[in-house]
C-alpha positions as a Python dict, from the first residue, in 0.01 Angstrom:
ca = {
    (1, 'M'): (0, 0, 0),
    (2, 'F'): (-309, 182, 123),
    (3, 'L'): (-238, 531, -8),
    (4, 'N'): (-446, 707, -267),
    (5, 'E'): (-488, 1085, -288),
    (6, 'K'): (-765, 1099, -26),
    (7, 'A'): (-572, 874, 214),
    (8, 'C'): (-265, 1095, 166),
    (9, 'R'): (-470, 1402, 254),
    (10, 'I'): (-597, 1230, 570),
    (11, 'I'): (-242, 1148, 683),
    (12, 'I'): (-123, 1501, 597),
    (13, 'A'): (-417, 1654, 787),
    (14, 'L'): (-334, 1444, 1092),
    (15, 'N'): (25, 1563, 1073),
    (16, 'Q'): (-93, 1925, 1070),
    (17, 'L'): (-338, 1871, 1357),
    (18, 'E'): (-86, 1663, 1558),
    (19, 'E'): (-376, 1474, 1720),
    (20, 'A'): (-750, 1455, 1664),
    (21, 'N'): (-1056, 1236, 1687),
    (22, 'I'): (-1175, 1067, 1367),
    (23, 'T'): (-1467, 1306, 1313),
    (24, 'R'): (-1252, 1619, 1330),
    (25, 'L'): (-983, 1460, 1114),
    (26, 'A'): (-1242, 1362, 850),
    (27, 'R'): (-1383, 1715, 846),
    (28, 'I'): (-1039, 1876, 802),
    (29, 'A'): (-935, 1624, 533),
    (30, 'R'): (-1272, 1665, 352),
    (31, 'A'): (-1336, 1289, 367),
    (32, 'N'): (-1620, 1086, 510),
    (33, 'V'): (-1583, 935, 856),
    (34, 'G'): (-1594, 574, 730),
    (35, 'H'): (-1311, 625, 482),
    (36, 'T'): (-1108, 818, 739),
    (37, 'S'): (-1157, 545, 998),
    (38, 'N'): (-1049, 272, 753),
    (39, 'T'): (-744, 472, 644),
    (40, 'I'): (-640, 531, 1006),
    (41, 'L'): (-687, 161, 1088),
    (42, 'K'): (-461, 60, 797),
    (43, 'A'): (-205, 322, 900),
    (44, 'M'): (-215, 188, 1257),
    (45, 'L'): (-146, -165, 1131),
    (46, 'M'): (156, -30, 942),
    (47, 'G'): (284, 153, 1250),
    (48, 'Y'): (220, 507, 1125),
    (49, 'V'): (-61, 599, 1366),
    (50, 'E'): (-129, 532, 1733),
    (51, 'Q'): (-446, 589, 1932),
    (52, 'Y'): (-530, 654, 2293),
    (53, 'K'): (-835, 737, 2500),
    (54, 'R'): (-894, 1081, 2648),
    (55, 'N'): (-1194, 1051, 2876),
    (56, 'R'): (-1447, 877, 2648),
    (57, 'E'): (-1295, 1007, 2325),
    (58, 'T'): (-1054, 810, 2103),
    (59, 'I'): (-768, 1029, 1983),
    (60, 'V'): (-526, 940, 1702),
    (61, 'R'): (-181, 1081, 1630),
    (62, 'L'): (108, 997, 1402),
    (63, 'T'): (408, 803, 1523),
    (64, 'R'): (755, 937, 1447),
    (65, 'E'): (765, 721, 1133),
    (66, 'G'): (415, 839, 1043),
    (67, 'R'): (524, 1203, 1064),
    (68, 'E'): (817, 1129, 832),
    (69, 'I'): (581, 963, 583),
    (70, 'A'): (332, 1253, 608),
    (71, 'N'): (606, 1506, 533),
    (72, 'L'): (715, 1306, 227),
    (73, 'L'): (355, 1276, 107),
    (74, 'Q'): (296, 1648, 151),
    (75, 'E'): (606, 1730, -51),
    (76, 'A'): (510, 1482, -324),
    (77, 'L'): (155, 1620, -354),
    (78, 'R'): (291, 1975, -362),
    (79, 'K'): (524, 1886, -651),
    (80, 'I'): (245, 1709, -840),
    (81, 'E'): (16, 2010, -801),
    (82, 'E'): (295, 2248, -912),
    (83, 'T'): (333, 2063, -1240),
    (84, 'G'): (-41, 2071, -1298),
    (85, 'N'): (-66, 1692, -1301),
    (86, 'T'): (-322, 1658, -1025),
    (87, 'P'): (-419, 1296, -963),
    (88, 'S'): (-780, 1213, -1043),
}
């Protein structure tokens, strides 16, 4: 499993953006570009993310299964934060 809190926030951010390049996604998720790129690569290998080229730019977006996972992650993080047990 590749998910830690930061990776979860990257996947959730991509779900909210619908599609983005890695730089924009990293900025929104408050993560560095290298970590974001590695997380997206792992998610692609698991079938949660797909990428395509728009002109010279590489765009990523969640697959249907990726959107389902992102929604579950968002709900889980919300519940954790509600109880005050934020992961470190």
